[in-house]
Steps between C-alpha positions, in 0.01 A plus 500: 500500500472768228121453452453521877689826511287643221180424697644640822618815324152576359351478849777706657475783249138540608614568859866607487463804721322301773775237512785749523324713764393225739751217488665580834625250759356501852819505708580529870498878453119492477505435876337789687176671584226547236176697527235703318554869591126559454436242775777593740483311830506151355754324283737210441841388613663293223812284530675303225623188681650156445273211598588136425787628284256693279457875458164581658324799656346569839242774557300631792192716432427739785138602453157505670196274494152610397428617857810721513708272723872455437546200274816351354558227247818313411604284206794340319477518122662383178664746263404471133631765264389837634235350730486341845203285603427459870259272683426709808418381851375674815681391821247489786500400868811678619553735795748771587837435661535226760133404466560376144472123450599379149286190551192721488583645157289405199573617146174566318515513117389841372546496122739605225705818466702579187773763452570620145797737453559745217837618635704510821269752667149441365252220457149375565366273772181303436316267734237229478385394850340169589425614857147632548432872535776621265472612139746451216688810384828661406703813565815663368803482729822693519811440704535691827813332646817349355784297653805712580772489229286293260445653157207334326540464123285198418787367289752215494766688703242561771409128497860379540565732793786396727603207275635735232857441377689674221459309174536575129372261233506554123304258282520502118183502290530275196338536160234241421580533129220740400765772484847347496674830582290573808661474844458629851570448868348535844690650790408442865683715757428442868642751745448563871280803424324397176445246223527597132383282213531599135433332165685627191428385144691590183488464122125435481274686256363827640175449691337401829592167659367326807702372798382173656653367822395143572205535258378819675492829312714764672512792257559635151842574350524757223780431251628818332771585249825637641759723339689279258197293403495233770185436702456463875236487771505475879266463796617566856358392836606605847402449862473748663363655181639824360386734217535347155492141627226250585457341841673162516204308644605152385790257540678438167728225639472160329234633261493470120521847343333548159483800267195478273311696237154400383534173689827397335809449716806682361739469795508261794719412797409133457822321410726773637666512842580776747846649500553561128561169326461477127151353501381205294340176607819307581857563608841358417624601846283255695624157616453219245193277490543172686352278770608618844391701802726716713370654822695694760416707806684830519704607801328753725742782590314567826331833421160325488571206735188294429493555123559230241595510132515212253617470139381219274602405145309241294641392164264307274511373143299797371557777756697634795329647810669701773340659804587688817277467807503721810320420825463659844645837404326841534253586224654702217732477201837322484764502225618165362857516367717262298873576520416851617250579222133555588289247309163573658301612803319270743183644652423347841132508592288365783344159427286274721816305588723803566716753317612357165637616167603327180679599179475254209708480183461270201667428168310507266284770656142436606227727632548611861875424506811696408734388223791297644776704338787401733669183624493449879727191489823589681385859560483702820133558584402772746182661629535863606284787618662837448859463620421201725616153397236262637563161337789358299611170348733364235267299279642153411693482174373150425126443441334278756695633797359673804217382724296344223286257696521125450432261791537771760281712718500787252497746788731747330833628619817596319744269324795712607712369791338625820565429866317699766501432875278725714437485875144526626394802703328414827170693536511472881217249546750227596819674611720190473400402146744540210571354159621559146403471135737365234437521124735358236463506122727284287496415133325169571288567809352740755514434875304682771552421870334641812643432846336601829631458853364531855137550397235388749380152411199501269380528139612796286454620142765599248369803310673636188378824346173478694424143389508200734747251352477225761430426868762332717538374855766623742575221752875550549733796551579511125270448203592511130297519179670425167366564150661416167426540128532243346374316806699219663416246776469654846429849372188691393449626146604863464204615288511866602749785471621623842738763359409857607213364710418547868555167680301456822460234769146533635261328734152602394515878448801548732841556338793358698788539249535695176765566235514666159689272262717723281 
């Protein structure tokens, strides 16, 4: 790692000013109108959108063809760094108003358009057409409209937007041994109006040091002598930026922080953990090594009805792993607490399978995980956001407890005693229909039962959380479906988690009965 940093540093010092001036993030605040004032009368509408759970961009170019006729192009593009690349098309065959027939539309490929931004208000658009009669070219663009109440910064605060929650994380920086007295810390403060990130280093020889975040150079830190003879240096980032600080245009969460000089690493966050523990590669506070797995689903307090949280402890002969998983909650940051003390922050992001977040601990430490410096056995575990308590559970005192798999459906749940009985709501399609949902969790089993009455005879589907679980026939006044984990004769295997899910009785796309199980 040290030789790699030396090579990277040589390259970066050749282009430091370029990196610091142009490393902005294209956020939703770039949405608006863009044009070249010298060519007023044509221009672009740009939108930063979500498509297939990915941040993308949509643009429409309102311009003219080579004969002077109105001509507009449209494209969806991928965002890479400070650039957006569009493959443009020309919709043809339409007519105005009621005469328009979408079946007559054809989308003719036109060529490539690329946006390159230097800041929130300026950039360059270049184009390379494949359609005949058009020449390649480029022009400078500047913003001429902005979304009301959006303040573009091109930084991390701007990127998080409405998902922002108040968070404060302090992470120690540990000496690698090159200078045993050296120490430092990073501080991440997330507020509703800003994000501040600072790196402080102390007791290093006077000089210039480099800050790397996840192997990327982020700036120089000058260490100077203070009154009394001690030494100290600091670099500060902020979004929105303010005088004396750099724009926070990166996400420092779950990144290794290194302080280097001439390619040698003096301080690192690797082996430390957020929240101020005493560092090192192992901890005496973690559960003992062993051979067991303990898994438990946390109780949802109802603030985010469809959300799920799970805690899992694995004790092995040479290590102990502990992790918290969040699913189906709004994107953002959530505090994980053990007996009321914050032990880390879970970042929930959009994945191809939905909103998910994970926080991993290990003893001894390994790259990409936090040091397991606490013992969850017998502790109260909670997940909070601000003052809201979202999930809670008393973790088993004895290893191997909880919902730890075995010859079961493995569909999740909670090993606490639960009994929920909810009546279906009739959607009005069949006015006489009714029914109920019953869910029971015991220490040795989970039972899930669905009863429907007075439905018109026919075949229906049981849908849980948007997924079809099974089809069933209604041929009497009352019909019952029973699931169990572990399974037993006469019942279906309960290999899904119905808790906090929308339960529906459907026939094709028509919903007859629905209930939220919570």
